N, C-alpha and C positions, 0 to 999 in steps of 0.2 A: 211283852207283846211287841214292843218296838223293834227289838233285836230279831224276833221271828219274822216280822214283816220285811225288815231289811234283808235278812237271809233269803227269804222267799223271793223277793224282788231280784236280788243278786243271782240266785240260782236260775231264775227265769231268764235273766239277761244272758248268763253264760250258755244256757241251752239254746237260746235264740241265736247267739253268735256262732255256736258250733254248727247249728243247722244251716246257717247262711254260708259258713265256710265249706260245708259239705257240698253245697251247690256250685261252688266255684271250681274251675279246673285246677288240678295240681300240676304245677310246672315241671315237677320231677317225674310225672307219669305222662308219657306221650299219649295224645288223643289218637284215635284211628284216623290218620290222614289219608289212608288208602281205602276208602269205601269201595266195595266191589261195583264195578261199572256194569251197565247193561250192555250186552253185546248181542245185537240183533242180526248181524251179517258177518260171515267169514268168507273171504275171497282168496283163493289160491290161484296165482297166475304163474305159468311155467313157459319159459321162452327158450327156443333152441339158439344157443349162442352163435352157432355157425350160420344160422338163417333167422334173424330176428323177426321176420314176418311169420314164422311158425310159432304160434302161441296156442297153448292148451290151458283152459281155465275151468274152474269149478266154483260154484257159489252155494253156500248154505245160508238160508235166511229164515228167521223167525220174527216176522214184522211186529208181532204184538208181545214179544218177550215170553218168558216162561209161562206155561199154562195157555189156555185159549187155543187158537188154531195151531195145527201141526206145522213144523217148519217145512219149507220147500228146499229141495236139494237137487242140484244138477249132477250130471255124471262127468267125471274126469276121463277124457279120452286121450290115450297116449299111444305112441308108436313103439313097437318093439325095437330093441337095439338102439335106443336114443338116449341122449343126455340133455337135461333141461336145467336152466337156472330158475329158481323159484323165489317168489316173494308172497308173503301172506299179509292180508290187510284185514283188520277188525274194525267194524263200525257200529255205532249206536245211531240207527236211523230213526229213532223216535224224536230226535232233536233236529232242528232246522237252523243252519245246515247240519248235516250229519256229523257227529263227533267221531274223529278217527282215533279209536282206542289203541290201535297199534302204535301210535306215536307215544302214548303213555307207557306202553309195554317197553318200548325202546328206551325211554327216559328212566324207567325203573327196571332195567334189564337184570340187575343183580338179584332181584326177587321174582323173576319170571323165566320160564323155560318151556318151549314147545317139545312135545314128544310125538313122533310120527311112527305109527305102527301098521304095516300092511297086514291084511288078514292072511290066514294060513294058505289060501289059494294063490296068494301073490308073494309069499314070503321069500321065494328065491328069484322072483321076476322083477321086483320093485325095491329099490334102495333109496332112502332119503338121508342125505348127509347135511348136517347143519353147518353153515359157513360163517355165521356171525358169532361174535363173542362179547361177553360183558367185561367189565373192568378187571375181574378176577380170572379172566381167560376161560370162563365156563360157557358152554353153548347157550344161545338164546333161541334161535329158530325162526326169526322173522325172514331170514334169507337161507336158502337151501340149494343143494344140487340134487336133482331127482334123476335116477338112472334106471332104465328098463333093460332087461336082458333080451337077447335075440330069441325069437319064438316063431314057429311056423303055424301055430294055431292061436286063435284069440283066447285071451285070459280075462276072467272077471273076478272081482272081489271088492274089498273096501280098504280104505286108508283111514285109520283112526287118528284123529288130531286132538291132542290134549294140551292145554296151556296150564301148566302148573304155576301156582302162586305160593311163594315161600314166606308166609308170615309166621306159621306155627313151627317151622323147622328150617335149618340152614340149607341153602342150595349147595349141592356138591357136584353138579354136572351130570350125574348118572341116575339118580333116584327121583322118581316123580314125587311131588309133595302130596300131603293128605288133602289139600285144597286145590281145586281147579277152577279157572275162569271159563274155560271152554273144554268140552268133551263131546266130540261129534264123530260120526262116521260118514265118509264120502264114498259113493260108489265109483269104482274105477273099471275101465275097460282098456285092455292093451291089445292092439291089433298088429298083425305082421306088416 
């Protein structure tokens, strides 16, 4: 009987130790240090490099985050036959002061990339070229050059903006990831 009690006590101690060890983090298995941030605001600002006072901007804002009220979206108004230098800023405005998420994207550029895709109606009239690169020389997309072709009639459409996050697959500079932090469409009007 004494051996059985000792064995039972020892088995209970081992099970308790294993359960406690299971609750501790394993140093060989990285924790998720990159939880997805809340992005409530996307601002794209385009400046004419030959005339810095000429600025076109657009803002997408979802003040209460996913669900709830629908986002508000401005219209990006561009001139035909123009070239702009662009900068995109991502914010979490649920915090005070607002958290600039685009700073984190820049710090973690090796696992982020923006993709800018004009709608079919603007496919030949609007081109977005990414000008910033990560440490592996892959595009990031916080900085861009946006060019519109010459046109004698107004053109309308959308610009889809996707921020790919590469946790589940490696970044190769050309393929969007299966996970995105931003996926929005911005209305665009190009006037002669």
